[in-house]
C-alpha positions as CSV (number, residue, x, y, z in Angstrom):
1,M,-92.8,10.6,145.8
2,T,-95.1,9.4,149.0
3,L,-99.0,10.7,148.7
4,T,-100.0,13.7,150.8
5,V,-103.5,14.9,151.2
6,A,-104.3,17.4,153.7
7,Q,-107.5,17.5,156.1
8,I,-109.7,19.9,155.2
9,D,-111.4,23.0,157.1
10,P,-115.2,23.4,157.5
11,E,-114.9,26.8,156.2
12,T,-113.6,25.4,152.2
13,D,-115.2,22.3,152.7
14,Q,-118.6,24.7,152.3
15,L,-117.2,27.0,149.4
16,V,-116.4,23.7,147.4
17,G,-119.9,21.9,147.7
18,E,-120.0,18.7,146.0
19,W,-116.7,16.2,146.1
20,L,-115.9,13.4,144.7
21,L,-114.5,9.6,146.6
22,L,-110.7,9.2,145.0
23,S,-112.6,6.0,143.5
24,E,-115.3,8.0,141.7
25,A,-113.1,10.8,140.5
26,A,-111.2,7.5,138.9
27,Q,-114.1,6.0,137.4
28,S,-115.1,10.1,136.2
29,L,-112.2,9.9,134.5
30,G,-112.2,6.5,133.2
31,L,-108.5,6.1,135.6
32,T,-107.7,2.9,137.6
33,I,-106.9,4.3,141.3
34,G,-103.8,4.0,140.9
35,R,-103.3,6.4,137.9
36,T,-105.4,9.0,139.7
37,K,-103.4,9.1,142.8
38,Q,-100.7,9.9,140.3
39,L,-102.3,12.7,139.4
40,L,-102.6,14.3,143.0
41,K,-98.7,13.2,143.4
42,D,-98.1,15.0,140.0
43,K,-100.2,18.5,141.1
44,K,-102.7,17.4,138.2
45,L,-105.3,17.3,140.7
46,V,-105.8,18.3,144.6
47,G,-107.8,15.7,146.9
48,V,-108.1,16.9,150.8
49,R,-109.5,14.7,153.5
50,R,-112.8,15.1,155.0
51,G,-113.6,13.6,158.1
52,G,-111.0,10.9,157.3
53,G,-111.5,7.8,154.7
54,E,-110.0,7.9,151.4
55,P,-108.8,11.5,149.8
56,Q,-111.3,14.1,147.7
57,V,-111.3,16.0,144.9
58,P,-113.2,18.6,144.3
59,A,-116.4,17.2,141.5
60,A,-115.7,21.0,139.4
61,F,-112.4,20.1,138.8
62,I,-113.6,17.0,136.4
63,A,-115.9,17.9,133.3
64,D,-116.3,15.7,130.4
65,G,-114.7,12.6,131.9
66,D,-110.8,14.7,132.4
67,V,-109.1,17.0,134.3
68,L,-110.4,20.6,133.7
69,K,-109.0,22.1,131.3
70,G,-105.7,25.0,132.3
71,L,-106.3,23.5,136.0
72,P,-103.2,21.8,136.2
73,G,-101.3,24.3,135.2
74,T,-102.7,26.4,138.0
75,L,-102.4,24.1,140.5
76,T,-98.5,24.1,139.7
77,V,-98.2,28.0,139.5
78,L,-100.5,28.1,142.6
79,A,-97.6,25.9,144.5
80,D,-94.8,27.1,143.2
81,A,-96.5,30.0,144.9
82,G,-96.5,28.4,148.5
83,Y,-99.8,27.6,148.6
84,D,-100.5,24.3,149.7
85,P,-104.0,22.1,148.7
86,V,-105.9,23.4,151.2
87,E,-104.9,26.7,150.2
88,S,-105.2,26.3,146.5
89,I,-109.4,24.5,146.5
90,R,-109.7,27.7,149.1
91,W,-108.3,30.6,146.2
92,L,-110.1,28.7,143.3
93,F,-113.7,28.9,144.8
94,T,-113.4,31.9,146.6
95,P,-116.3,34.4,144.6
96,D,-113.5,37.3,143.3
97,D,-115.9,40.7,142.0
98,S,-113.2,41.8,139.3
99,L,-113.3,38.2,137.5
100,P,-117.1,37.8,138.2
101,G,-117.6,35.0,140.0
102,S,-114.9,32.8,141.2
103,P,-111.6,31.3,139.8
104,I,-112.7,28.1,139.2
105,D,-116.2,29.4,137.8
106,A,-113.5,31.1,134.8
107,I,-111.7,27.5,134.5
108,R,-114.6,25.9,133.5
109,A,-115.7,29.0,131.2
110,G,-112.6,28.9,129.5
111,R,-111.0,31.5,130.9
112,H,-107.7,29.2,132.0
113,T,-105.3,32.0,130.8
114,E,-106.8,34.4,132.8
115,V,-106.8,32.6,136.1
116,K,-103.3,31.3,136.0
117,R,-101.9,34.7,135.1
118,R,-103.3,36.0,138.9
119,A,-102.1,33.3,140.3
120,Q,-98.7,34.0,138.7
121,A,-99.3,37.5,140.6
122,L,-99.6,35.9,143.7
123,G,-96.1,34.3,143.9
124,F,-94.7,38.1,143.8
């Protein structure tokens, strides 16, 4: 399986704010670049290209030296609903008044089950 990384659009880029180069993400996770690329291939993380160069991941996807709890499952559900990496990132960072905040804010606050349930509804 090859690693495919989408190009990000300016709107989604602004929603995210802080990004990490894949090498920085690997360092934050205490992993090799190869293992971090495997996380992308396995859809445990999503990465995009921002103006060329190496893939980047939203900094909010990593906390306390690990992939944010609940994120891999949510990314899987979004992929199953037909969302590509850019669409998944956009959905996770777009404010939702009913949460409140964005889905990524809710995941960071420990409400990943609620976010995953909402993502599952997207597939129907």
